[in-house]
Backbone and ligand atoms as CSV (ligand in chain L), in Angstrom:
chain,resi,resn,atom,element,x,y,z
A,1,PHE,N,N,-12.767,0.412,-17.375
A,1,PHE,CA,C,-11.871,-0.737,-17.298
A,1,PHE,C,C,-10.455,-0.300,-16.943
A,2,CYS,N,N,-9.830,-1.112,-16.143
A,2,CYS,CA,C,-8.460,-0.832,-15.738
A,2,CYS,C,C,-7.484,-1.358,-16.790
A,3,PRO,N,N,-6.190,-1.095,-16.625
A,3,PRO,CA,C,-5.208,-1.603,-17.592
A,3,PRO,C,C,-5.206,-3.129,-17.708
A,4,HIS,N,N,-5.764,-3.825,-16.694
A,4,HIS,CA,C,-5.799,-5.285,-16.712
A,4,HIS,C,C,-7.092,-5.808,-17.324
A,5,GLY,N,N,-7.971,-4.925,-17.810
A,5,GLY,CA,C,-9.208,-5.345,-18.443
A,5,GLY,C,C,-10.331,-5.654,-17.473
A,6,ARG,N,N,-10.127,-5.352,-16.196
A,6,ARG,CA,C,-11.170,-5.623,-15.204
A,6,ARG,C,C,-11.922,-4.330,-14.918
A,7,PRO,N,N,-13.244,-4.420,-14.687
A,7,PRO,CA,C,-14.001,-3.192,-14.455
A,7,PRO,C,C,-13.771,-2.528,-13.102
A,8,SER,N,N,-14.446,-2.932,-12.043
A,8,SER,CA,C,-14.418,-2.145,-10.810
A,8,SER,C,C,-13.218,-2.352,-9.880
A,9,PRO,N,N,-12.725,-3.583,-9.641
A,9,PRO,CA,C,-11.690,-3.714,-8.605
A,9,PRO,C,C,-10.491,-2.805,-8.819
A,10,CYS,N,N,-10.121,-2.556,-10.052
A,10,CYS,CA,C,-8.958,-1.703,-10.291
A,10,CYS,C,C,-9.247,-0.244,-9.974
A,11,SER,N,N,-10.501,0.145,-9.950
A,11,SER,CA,C,-10.807,1.531,-9.634
A,11,SER,C,C,-10.768,1.764,-8.130
A,12,ARG,N,N,-10.650,0.692,-7.366
A,12,ARG,CA,C,-10.539,0.823,-5.920
A,12,ARG,C,C,-9.078,1.053,-5.565
A,13,VAL,N,N,-8.869,1.892,-4.563
A,13,VAL,CA,C,-7.493,2.149,-4.148
A,13,VAL,C,C,-6.898,0.907,-3.485
A,14,ASN,N,N,-7.743,0.119,-2.808
A,14,ASN,CA,C,-7.282,-1.082,-2.124
A,14,ASN,C,C,-7.834,-2.319,-2.827
A,15,PRO,N,N,-7.009,-3.040,-3.589
A,15,PRO,CA,C,-7.516,-4.198,-4.298
A,15,PRO,C,C,-7.634,-5.464,-3.455
A,16,SER,N,N,-6.870,-5.597,-2.356
A,16,SER,CA,C,-6.860,-6.906,-1.699
A,16,SER,C,C,-6.563,-6.924,-0.204
A,17,ILE,N,N,-6.247,-5.822,0.413
A,17,ILE,CA,C,-5.814,-5.851,1.813
A,17,ILE,C,C,-7.007,-5.800,2.762
A,18,LEU,N,N,-7.143,-6.836,3.612
A,18,LEU,CA,C,-8.167,-6.903,4.665
A,18,LEU,C,C,-9.552,-6.524,4.146
A,19,LYS,N,N,-9.955,-7.115,3.016
A,19,LYS,CA,C,-11.212,-6.730,2.382
A,19,LYS,C,C,-12.445,-7.097,3.216
A,20,LYS,N,N,-12.271,-7.969,4.229
A,20,LYS,CA,C,-13.416,-8.317,5.078
A,20,LYS,C,C,-13.758,-7.179,6.032
A,21,ASN,N,N,-12.816,-6.281,6.268
A,21,ASN,CA,C,-13.045,-5.151,7.175
A,21,ASN,C,C,-13.821,-4.037,6.472
A,22,ASP,N,N,-14.654,-3.320,7.226
A,22,ASP,CA,C,-15.359,-2.163,6.672
A,22,ASP,C,C,-14.379,-1.072,6.272
A,23,LYS,N,N,-13.320,-0.934,7.051
A,23,LYS,CA,C,-12.241,-0.016,6.698
A,23,LYS,C,C,-10.948,-0.540,7.300
A,24,VAL,N,N,-9.849,-0.141,6.699
A,24,VAL,CA,C,-8.546,-0.599,7.168
A,24,VAL,C,C,-7.904,0.538,7.951
A,25,VAL,N,N,-7.699,0.284,9.234
A,25,VAL,CA,C,-7.067,1.275,10.105
A,25,VAL,C,C,-5.869,0.615,10.776
A,26,ASP,N,N,-4.741,1.277,10.765
A,26,ASP,CA,C,-3.541,0.747,11.396
A,26,ASP,C,C,-3.021,1.747,12.416
A,27,THR,N,N,-2.567,1.236,13.531
A,27,THR,CA,C,-1.965,2.076,14.559
A,27,THR,C,C,-0.561,1.568,14.832
A,28,VAL,N,N,0.401,2.459,14.826
A,28,VAL,CA,C,1.781,2.100,15.132
A,28,VAL,C,C,2.241,3.002,16.271
A,29,ASP,N,N,2.705,2.368,17.334
A,29,ASP,CA,C,3.237,3.131,18.465
A,29,ASP,C,C,4.607,3.676,18.081
A,30,VAL,N,N,4.796,4.962,18.207
A,30,VAL,CA,C,6.064,5.583,17.812
A,30,VAL,C,C,7.234,4.985,18.590
A,31,GLU,N,N,6.962,4.476,19.762
A,31,GLU,CA,C,8.021,3.853,20.560
A,31,GLU,C,C,8.506,2.543,19.940
A,32,ASP,N,N,7.709,1.937,19.063
A,32,ASP,CA,C,8.097,0.691,18.406
A,32,ASP,C,C,8.964,0.930,17.173
A,33,ILE,N,N,9.113,2.193,16.773
A,33,ILE,CA,C,9.945,2.517,15.617
A,33,ILE,C,C,11.361,2.754,16.110
A,34,SER,N,N,12.297,1.970,15.596
A,34,SER,CA,C,13.680,2.129,16.060
A,34,SER,C,C,14.304,3.386,15.451
A,35,GLU,N,N,14.756,3.332,14.202
A,35,GLU,CA,C,15.314,4.525,13.554
A,35,GLU,C,C,14.359,5.082,12.526
A,36,LYS,N,N,13.793,4.174,11.724
A,36,LYS,CA,C,12.804,4.605,10.742
A,36,LYS,C,C,11.854,3.470,10.414
A,37,ALA,N,N,10.683,3.821,9.935
A,37,ALA,CA,C,9.699,2.844,9.487
A,37,ALA,C,C,9.210,3.305,8.118
A,38,VAL,N,N,8.998,2.342,7.209
A,38,VAL,CA,C,8.605,2.650,5.837
A,38,VAL,C,C,7.222,2.063,5.598
A,39,PHE,N,N,6.232,2.928,5.436
A,39,PHE,CA,C,4.847,2.501,5.329
A,39,PHE,C,C,4.351,2.536,3.882
A,40,CYS,N,N,3.566,1.531,3.536
A,40,CYS,CA,C,3.017,1.408,2.183
A,40,CYS,C,C,1.905,2.427,1.943
A,41,ARG,N,N,1.953,3.045,0.769
A,41,ARG,CA,C,0.869,3.937,0.343
A,41,ARG,C,C,0.272,3.502,-0.991
A,42,CYS,N,N,0.776,2.372,-1.526
A,42,CYS,CA,C,0.245,1.913,-2.818
A,42,CYS,C,C,-0.809,0.821,-2.638
A,43,TRP,N,N,-0.979,0.308,-1.442
A,43,TRP,CA,C,-1.956,-0.727,-1.125
A,43,TRP,C,C,-1.655,-2.043,-1.821
A,44,ARG,N,N,-0.397,-2.312,-2.148
A,44,ARG,CA,C,-0.040,-3.582,-2.790
A,44,ARG,C,C,0.933,-4.394,-1.954
A,45,SER,N,N,1.348,-3.884,-0.810
A,45,SER,CA,C,2.354,-4.580,-0.004
A,45,SER,C,C,1.813,-5.888,0.561
A,46,LYS,N,N,2.667,-6.907,0.582
A,46,LYS,CA,C,2.321,-8.186,1.220
A,46,LYS,C,C,2.706,-8.137,2.696
A,47,ASN,N,N,3.270,-7.036,3.122
A,47,ASN,CA,C,3.677,-6.870,4.515
A,47,ASN,C,C,3.000,-5.632,5.104
A,48,TRP,N,N,1.728,-5.455,4.783
A,48,TRP,CA,C,0.957,-4.295,5.230
A,48,TRP,C,C,1.032,-4.133,6.737
A,49,PRO,N,N,1.200,-2.930,7.288
A,49,PRO,CA,C,1.168,-1.635,6.612
A,49,PRO,C,C,2.540,-1.160,6.119
A,50,TYR,N,N,3.524,-2.060,6.146
A,50,TYR,CA,C,4.870,-1.647,5.753
A,50,TYR,C,C,5.103,-1.861,4.261
A,51,CYS,N,N,5.924,-1.041,3.678
A,51,CYS,CA,C,6.309,-1.147,2.268
A,51,CYS,C,C,7.188,-2.375,2.070
A,52,ASP,N,N,6.888,-3.164,1.035
A,52,ASP,CA,C,7.758,-4.297,0.689
A,52,ASP,C,C,8.322,-4.143,-0.723
A,53,GLY,N,N,8.193,-2.958,-1.288
A,53,GLY,CA,C,8.731,-2.710,-2.630
A,53,GLY,C,C,7.743,-2.992,-3.752
A,54,SER,N,N,6.532,-3.457,-3.406
A,54,SER,CA,C,5.533,-3.781,-4.438
A,54,SER,C,C,5.128,-2.571,-5.258
A,55,HIS,N,N,5.371,-1.370,-4.756
A,55,HIS,CA,C,5.004,-0.167,-5.515
A,55,HIS,C,C,5.784,-0.079,-6.831
A,56,VAL,N,N,6.957,-0.709,-6.884
A,56,VAL,CA,C,7.770,-0.638,-8.102
A,56,VAL,C,C,7.039,-1.304,-9.270
A,57,SER,N,N,6.550,-2.537,-9.058
A,57,SER,CA,C,5.834,-3.222,-10.142
A,57,SER,C,C,4.470,-2.578,-10.386
A,58,HIS,N,N,3.821,-2.106,-9.327
A,58,HIS,CA,C,2.544,-1.406,-9.500
A,58,HIS,C,C,2.733,-0.183,-10.399
A,59,ASN,N,N,3.754,0.605,-10.128
A,59,ASN,CA,C,3.996,1.807,-10.934
A,59,ASN,C,C,4.335,1.452,-12.378
A,60,LYS,N,N,5.101,0.374,-12.551
A,60,LYS,CA,C,5.488,-0.058,-13.894
A,60,LYS,C,C,4.262,-0.497,-14.693
A,61,GLU,N,N,3.362,-1.254,-14.035
A,61,GLU,CA,C,2.172,-1.778,-14.710
A,61,GLU,C,C,1.151,-0.703,-15.034
A,62,THR,N,N,1.021,0.279,-14.154
A,62,THR,CA,C,-0.084,1.228,-14.271
A,62,THR,C,C,0.334,2.634,-14.703
A,63,GLY,N,N,1.612,2.942,-14.639
A,63,GLY,CA,C,2.031,4.305,-14.917
A,63,GLY,C,C,1.829,5.228,-13.732
A,64,ASP,N,N,1.511,4.625,-12.582
A,64,ASP,CA,C,1.316,5.396,-11.354
A,64,ASP,C,C,2.679,5.845,-10.803
A,65,ASN,N,N,2.653,6.670,-9.772
A,65,ASN,CA,C,3.916,7.126,-9.174
A,65,ASN,C,C,3.886,6.978,-7.655
A,66,ALA,N,N,3.239,5.908,-7.166
A,66,ALA,CA,C,3.094,5.696,-5.724
A,66,ALA,C,C,4.433,5.346,-5.083
A,67,GLY,N,N,4.599,5.760,-3.860
A,67,GLY,CA,C,5.794,5.429,-3.079
A,67,GLY,C,C,5.445,5.458,-1.613
A,68,PRO,N,N,6.366,4.990,-0.773
A,68,PRO,CA,C,6.077,4.838,0.649
A,68,PRO,C,C,6.125,6.143,1.436
A,69,LEU,N,N,5.603,6.068,2.644
A,69,LEU,CA,C,5.790,7.116,3.648
A,69,LEU,C,C,6.905,6.642,4.576
A,70,ILE,N,N,7.958,7.414,4.701
A,70,ILE,CA,C,9.075,7.065,5.562
A,70,ILE,C,C,9.011,7.931,6.817
A,71,VAL,N,N,8.924,7.266,7.962
A,71,VAL,CA,C,8.886,7.991,9.236
A,71,VAL,C,C,10.222,7.772,9.923
A,72,LYS,N,N,10.918,8.861,10.220
A,72,LYS,CA,C,12.218,8.776,10.890
A,72,LYS,C,C,12.099,9.283,12.314
A,73,LYS,N,N,12.866,8.660,13.192
A,73,LYS,CA,C,12.828,9.063,14.581
A,73,LYS,C,C,13.965,10.028,14.883
L,1,LIG,FE1,FE,3.322,0.063,-1.262
L,1,LIG,FE2,FE,5.935,0.348,-1.266
L,1,LIG,S1,S,4.812,-1.470,-1.315
L,1,LIG,S2,S,4.472,1.873,-1.154
């Protein structure tokens, strides 16, 4: 059981993003990145694949230490 009392969904790294897909794959053209891009690694962003700060509440709730991947040009 996860901290929320639910059995399996919490043990999945991805609880809700594009669950209809067999796998979630994202491609970003480096030419589309202006100065930097901040990508989500906690799988909780509402602006996937970009970080929207949701990792802060995720870490607070779970004791995790997830944070984004920052790509700079
Ligand atoms: Fe997922 Fe920031 S929202 S790493």
